[in-house]
N, C-alpha and C positions, 0 to 999 in steps of 0.2 A: 458781293464779293466775287473777285475774278478766281476761278479754279481751273488748274491744269487738267488737260483731258487725260495725262498719263497718271493721276493719282486719284484712287477713289476717293469719295466724300468720307467725312468724319463719321456720319450715320452708317455708312457701309461699313468701315473700318471697324466700328464698335460692334456691330453685328457680328462680322468675322471672329473679332476676338472673343466676343461671348460664347460664340459656338465652340471655337477650340477649347475653351476654358472647361465648358460645360461636358463636353466630351471625355477631356482628361480627368475631370472631377468624377464622372459617372463611371469611366473604366476604372480609374484608380480606387476610387470611393468604395466600388462594389470588390475589389480586391481587398481593400482592407476589412470590409464587413464580412467578407467570406473568406476567412484565411485558409480555411480548408481546401480551398480550390487551388491556390497558388504555393501553400506550404503543405505537401502532402503529410499525413500523420505518419505514414510509414516509408522509411527509405525503400530504394530498389532491394538493397541487402536483406533488409527486415522483411519485406514481401516473399523473396525467394526462401527464407527461413521458414516462415509460415506455410508457404507452399509444400515445403518437403516435410513438415511435420504433418500436415494433413495427410500427405500422399502415404508416408509411413504408417500413420495410424489406421488408414482405410486398409491397406495391404498387409497389416500385420498378422492376421488369421483372417479364414474364409468368412465367419460370421461373427459380427462384432454386436455386441448389445447396445441398447438405447443411449447409454451414457456416454459409452466410448464414441460413438457416432455424432453425438451432440459435442463432443470436444473437438473430434476432426471438423465439424462444421464451423465452429468458431475460428479454427485456424485457418480454414479455406476462406471465410469472409474477411479475415484480417489481411490474408495474402491478395485477395481482391481489391482492398480499399485503392490502392495506387491506379489501378485501371479506372475504377469510378471516379476517382478524382480528376484524372485526365480527360475522360469523357466530358465531365462537368466544365472543365476549363474552354475544351473546343466548342462545346455548345454555347457557352457563354460569348466567346469571341466571334462566332458566327452570328448571334443574335446582333452584334455590334458592326457586324460585316467588315470585319477585321481578319485579316488573312490568318488561316491557322498555323499554327507553330509547326516547325518540320517534325518529321518521326521521331520519337522518343527512343531511340535505339539504345540509349545507355541503359534502360530497363529491360526491354523487349526487343529482342532483336530479330524475331521473326513471327510471322501469322500463327505458327503451329505453337508457339509458346504461349500465346496469348490464349489459343484455343484450350491448353493443356491446364490452364489455371481454371478456366470455367468448366472442363470436363470433370475435374476433381470434385467440385461442387455439385454437379448433375449427378455423379455416382453416389454421393453419400447420400442426397435427397432421395434417390431411387431406393436405395437400401432401407431408409428410413420408413417410406411409403411405397412397396413395390406396385401399388394401384395407381399412383398419382402420375400426373402428365407435368413433365419437367421440360418439354421442349423449348419453351421460351428462355432458359437459360442458355440453352445452345445458339438460340436466336441472337440473343444478346453478345455473345461470343463473335459471332459474324459482323456485328455493329461496330464492335469495338476495334475489330480488325481492320475495318473500312476506315472508321474515322481517325485512328492512330497512324494511317497511312501504310501500314504493312500488308495491304491485300496482294496476294499472289495469284498468279492465272491458274495455277495448278496447286490444289490443296496438298500438302505432305502427307496428310492422315485423316481418314474419314471420320466422322463422327461416329462413335460407338452406339449401338442399340442398348435399349434400356438393359439395366442388369437383370437375370433371373430373380424371383423372391428366394429368400433363404430357406432351406431344405427344412431347418427346424428352428424354431425362435429361441434364443438364449435367454433365461430371465435376467432382469436389470440387476445390476448391483451398484453400491456407493462408490462415488470416485472422488477423491480429494482435491476438487477443483474450487476455485474461489470466482464468483461471476461478479463483475461490476453491475452497477443499476440498471444502465441502458441494455445491457444482455440481458438483464431479468425481465425488463420489459418486452423486449423482443421475443424471448422465450416463453414467456406468459401469453404472447399475441398469437405465438404457433400452437400452443397448447389449446388456447380459447379454439382457433381455426380447427384444430383435430377434434375438439370436443364437437363442434357443429356438425362435422361430417358424420360422427357417430350418431349424434341425436337423429339426423335424418334416417341413418341407417335403421336406428330402433323403431321409429315410425314404420318403415317399410316392412320390418320383420312382422310387427304387431298386426298390420292391415293386408299384407300379402301373402304371409307364408301360412299354410295350414298348421292347426295346432300340434300336430305330431312331429313336425319339421322344426318347429321354434326352439326346442330345447338345445340343440345343437349350435343353431345361431346365434342364441344368446350366450352360449358359451364361447363362441368366437368374439362376440361383442365385447363380452368381459375381458378376454385378453387384450383387446384394444383399449379399454378403459384401465386395464392395469399398468399398460405402457405409459398411458398419460398421468397416471398416479406416480409411477416411478420417476417421469420428468419432475413432477412437483417436489418429491422427495429430493431430487439431486440438487434442485434449486434451493431447497430448505431442509436441510437434512435433521434440523432438530424440532420440525413440525411446529414453528413458531407462526401461528398463523396471522397474529398481528401484524407482523413484517411483510405479509404478501401486500402488492399493489391491489387496488380495489378489484380492477378487472379480474385479476389473478385468483381473488378470493371467491368471486362469484363463480369462475369457471371450477375450482377445486371444489366448492360446493356442490355443483350439480354433477361433477364427476362421482363424487362419493354417493350421492343420493341414486345416480343411475345404477352405481354398482349394487347397492342396497336392492334396487327394485329388480335388478336381474337375478340376484340371488334368493330373493324371495319367491320370483317365478320359478327359480328351481329348486325350490322348498329347501333351501338351506338356510334357515331361519337364524342360526347363531352368526353366520356370516353377514346377512342380511342386517341384523341389530347393529353388528360392529360397525359397518360402513354408514347407516345412517346417522348413528351417534357421532362418527367422524364428521359428517356434513354439518350437524348442528353445533359441533365443537367450534366450527369455523364461522358459522352464522347462528346463533343460538335462537333468533326469531325467525328461522326458515319454516314459514307455515306448513309448506307440502310435506318437509322433512318430519315435522312434529305429526302430522296425520299418520306417515308411513310407519313412524316409530310406534306410534299406539296400536297401529293394525297389526305389527308383526308381534308386539307384546301379546296380544289378545290371541293370536294364534298359538304362540308358545307357551303361554301362561301354564304352568304346572297343574296338572289336575292330581288331588289330594288322593292316594290311594284309599281303595275301600275294598277289603277282601274279608270275606267269611268264609269259615270253614265248618261243615257239621258233617258228625260221621253217619254211615249208612250202615255201615257192618264192620265190626261188632257195635253194638248200640251204646254210646257212650254213658246213657243215664243208667244202664244195667252194671257197667263195669268201670265205675269211677273212681274206686278205692282198691287198695290191696287185699282188704278184707272181701270185696265183692268181686274179685277177679273171675275172668272167663276162662275155665279149665277145658285144657284141650290136651289129646292123647298122642299128639305129634308136635315136630319142631317147627312146622310153617302155618301161617294163619293167613287167611284172606282178608283184606283190609279195603274197605271201599269209602270215599269221601264225597261230598258235595260242596263244589266250590263255587263261589259268584265274585266276579272282580270286574272293576271298570280298566283294568289293564289286561293286554294280552299275555297269556302264559305260554311257557312250554315246559317239557317235562323236566329240565335240570333246575327249573324255578321251584319244583315242588320237591322237598325232601323230606323222607321217612327217619324217624330216630327211635331207637329201640335202647333202652336203659341209658340214654343220653348222649348214645353214638350213632353217628349218621351212618346209615345203611344204603344211602346212594350220593353219588357225587352231587355238589349243588352248583358246578359249574359245567358249561359244554367244553366237551373234549377231556375233562378230567377222568383219568380211568380209576377204577376201583373194583376188586375183586368181589365186594359184596353186592354190587348193582346187579339186580335181576333184570333180565331182559323182556320180561314179560309187564314191566310196568308200564300202564297207558295213561293218557290224559284225553278224555273225548270232550271235544269242543261244541258248544252250541252258543249261536249269537242271539241276543234277544232283540225286540225291536228297537229299544232304547239306545242300541249300540254296546251294553255291558255283555260280559262273556260270563256264561256258565259251563263249568267243567265236571265231569266224574272221574275222579282218579281211582285209580285200581292199582293194588299192588299186593306181592305176597312175601314179605319179609321173613328170614329166618331167625328163630328166636333160640334162647339158650333155656337150659333147664331150670325149672321152678319159676319164681316171678318175673314177669317182664313189663316194664312200663313202655307204652307207644303212644306217640304224637308226631303230628305231621307239622311243618313249616312251609310257608311260602314265601320267598325272597323276592325283592324288586330293586331295580337301582343300584347293583353292585352290592348288594346285602345292605344297604342304608334303610331299607325299611323291610320287615318282616310281619307276616300275622301268623300266629300259632293257634292249633286246635287243643281241643281239652284232652287231656292224657285218658287213655285206658289201660285197663290191666288186664294181661293174659297169663294164666300159670301153665306151664308145661310139665305135665305130670304122667309119664311114661313109665309103666311098671318094669322095673329092673328086676326080672326073676332070677337072671344068673350072672354071677360076675365070673369071667374068664380070665385068670391071673396065668401068666408065663412068666417064668424064672429062668433066666440063662447065666450061668456063672463058671467062668473058665479060671482055672489054678495056674496057667500058665505065667510063672514067675509071680504070682499073686498067692497071699496065704489066706485071705479072709473071703474072696469071692462067693466061694460055696456057702459059707455062714450068713453072707448078706441074703442070697436067695430062701434059704430055709426060713431065716427068722422072719423076713417081712411077711412070707407067705403063712407063717404060724400065728402072727397077729390077727390075720384076717378070719381065723377060724370061729372067733365070737362075733362074727358081724353076718353068720349064716342062721337062717330059722325063719318061722313063720312071722314072727313079730319084730326080727330084726331087719337090717337094711337090706339084705338079699336073701332071698329065699333058697337059693341054691349057689354054691361057689365051686368052681371047678378050678383046680390048681394042675398046672403042669410045669416040670421043671427039667433042664438039662444041666448036669454038672460034672466036674472033672472030666473023666474019659469020654462021656458021653456028648461033650459039648464041641463037637467039631464042625465045621462050616457045613459040612451036608446036612447033618441033623438039625442044627439051628435054623436053616433054611427051609427045611421041611416040616418043623413045628411050626413056624411062622405060617406057612403056606396052608396049614389045615386049619387054620381061625377064617379062612375067608367066606365060610358059609353062614357064619353067625350074623344075626340082626337084632337091634335092639339093645341087646345085653351089653353090659360094660366090659371092656377089654382093657385090661393093664399089663403093660409089657415092662418087664424089669430086668436090666441087663448090667451085670459087674463084671468087666472084663478089663482087659488092656486095649486103649486105643492108641492108633498111630496114624500119621499122616505120608500118603503114598502118591507122587505124581500129582499132589494138589487134592485128592480125594481122600476121605477117610475110611478107616476100617477098624472092625472089632477082631480081635485075635480070638480065633478058635483054639481049643484045650490042645490040638495037634501042630500049633503053627510053628514053621520054620522059615527064616529069611529067605532061604533059597527057592521054597515053593509058596511064596506068600498069597498069590492069587488063589490057589487052589486049598489054603488052611486060614483063610480070613473071609469075613464078611463085610462087603462095602455098605456103608450107611445108604447110598442109593438104593441098595437092593431091598434093605429093610423098610425105606418108605415106600418103594415102589408097590410091594405088599401090602402095607398097611392101607394105602389109598384104595386098594379094591375091596376092603372090608367095610361094609355098611353099619357102622355101629360105632358108639363113641369109643375113642381111644387114647389113653393116657401111655405115653412112654416116657419111663424113667431109665436114664443111662447114666452109670457110675463109672466113667472112664476117663484117661487122660486125654487132653484136647478135645473134649466131647461136644463142645459148643462152637467149635470152628467150622464155619462152611455150611452147617445144618441150615440157618435161615436163609442163605444164597440159595442153597439147593432147593428148598421149598419154593421161593420166590421165582426161581427159572424154571422148575420142572413140575412142581406140583400146587399150581395156582386153583384148581378145582377141589382139592381134598377139603373133605368135609369133617367137621368135629373132631379135631385132634390137636391134643395138647402136649408137648414135648418139654420135659425138665432136664436138663443135662447138669452133671456134678461141676464142670468147670467151663471155662471160655477161653477162647484164643489159644495161646502156647502153653496155658495153665497145666499143671501136673494135678491129677486127682490122688489124696493120700489116704493110706490105711495105717492102722497103728495097734500095738498089742494092748494098749489102754482101752482101745475102742472094741476090739476084737471084731471090728468091721471097717469098712471104708468109711469116712467122715461123711460122705453124703447119705449112704444108706443108713447108718447110725443115725442121724438126723431125723430121717423120715419115719424110722422106728419109733424114736422116741417121742416125737411130734405127735403122732397118732396115738399111739397106745396109752400115753399119759394124759393125751387131750391138750398139751401144752400149744400146738398150733392153732388152737380155737380161738377166733377174734382178732388173729393177726391181718394187718391190712397194708397195703402201699399206697400212700397219698398222692396226690397229682406233683408233689413237688419232689418226690422220691423218698420221702421218709417213712420209716416203717413205724406203724402205732399199734397197739392192742386194744381192741374195743370189746363190746359186751360179748359174753360166751354163751352159745346155745347148746352147747352138749354135742354138736356134730361139726365135721371139717370139711370144708370144699376145696376145691383145687387152688383157688385163688388164695385162700388162708395158708394152705401148706407151702404153696411158692414163697409167700412173703416171710413165713418162717423159716424156711431154709435160706434166704439170702441173709436174715439175721444171725442165724445159728452157724451156719458151716463156717464163714470165715474167721468168726471168733474161735471155734473149734481148733481150726488147722493153725492158727496164729499161736494159740498158746501151747499147743504140743509140737509142733515143726519149727519153733525157732522163727516166728514171723513169715512162714511160707503164705504165698497168694492162693486161695481156691475160693472161686465165687460161681454159685449156681447160674444157670442161664435159662431162661425159656424163650426160643423164639418164636413160637407159636402157641397161642392158649385159648381156644374155642371154648373149652368147658369149664371156665374160671366158676362158674357158679354151682357147678356140678358137686353134690355132696358125696364123699368116696369112704367116709368114717364116721362112725358114731361110738361114742363111748360113755 
């Protein structure tokens, strides 16, 4: 067949057609298969919005926490998707040797604008990890500028140097952000890469650092692990480990395991146990975690307390009952105990009790006026690691019988060990009773009668076979009871020792300038300072008398501020009991029917008739009457007065209130009267 030289053959034409068809199919087929190249995920406007969001988030404060940076990073990635999309398109066209598209000036008008997009991502990464090298991000910016045809001869802005590390890390906080699955995968990968870096650092610290420097390095490493932990919690706030992608589960498991290891090396065993338990929650069959948990539990396994107390002095087997009490002639007794313990002890852990009341604080820093400074705990450590102590102490006892025992407290009082009780009886011979009576008739009718009658009932307490071998009574009444004479009489008692001193005052009481005063018989309002005795003066004199002191005050307002004064100014006063006729702003009453003040009348009746014998104040405040033994102690008299005086006054004075008060009672066991 003849063929014209101007037309190609059929075979050649078919070849050309096939080539053109294949090229078109390859180009447009790829475009169809890769729609993200030709159909950008984000429009130019969206990219700019994301870019602005990342920029604002980055600059809103000086130091952002991890979660806020993560949110900014997501926005920065979204803003860069258009640029990456266009770059992929240019590369694809270049592979097909097709001319590149003209510059996309619709989205990016200048090279600096492109650099700015990449600069934001660079800044965020640098803040996330100041030690990392992210120069490749800035290199991509320059490649993008060239490929997009936006290269300029002179850069409008130089690339910034890496940002300085934050001065002080801010702890991560939860942020209500929802991530899609693809972002989860990316973030888990970031966390895994971060963990791999930390794992290398961990090996380096263990192998390269001397032991004394490891503690600080482990702390720094712990902070980095905590940052990764915060990322995990941000991704999965509810800690639903089943939703973790597999790779993320493995990384999370090892993060918590490494935290447990670090805290275990820092000897923070409770934290270590919590983190290794967390790792086993994610992957229960994690063998290394199971081994570490068992090792931690062995270390922190609580040791059963084992404490024994034995008396060295006084000997417990000799003085084990009230009938076999150790009799002493003073109020102080030296005690010594031998203590063996598998726990280390300190002075506040060892507490002495006298008559079921502690005379030492049982906690560090707790103040008590009863604590002796000479208590000691001498420690000796045995070869097996147990502790042996010698405990020495000298408690102050009360008159008559005293029960003494010692307790050792552990674990904030969850456990205690108690010694056997020993009994010590204080039997100080009271050869003399000094009895001072002061009664001023300035506005009162029966004050003098109060003083005379109370002293008279004590005459039958004197003699060889009575309570006191000698009773010395002195009184100031009517015109003699002036301020000067009252103070002089009290000061004359400062030389007595061991004998009992009873001071009975029946007078008008009043408050002036917040202080309390007893009116002298010569009292005038104009010269109140020179005609009345301040309670402070009376207390200051009694403080200097080294003997048991019982102060009975029958005066209005007599209970107000006495206790505060003692607490503030007389913390070291010994052997003092005060019983006042009234408290607060109450009045103290007298009446013709009684021929006395109600308070003094009740004292006289309670002692002389024996009616006060057996009265007791229970722990709940109720007053009961127990067995009578024909002798009356200070605490029995006070319980009787609390019961008797309010009834007397209420019946005779039309329901008026008068309640006795005892702000200080050191002599409650002291016997003051026999009948």
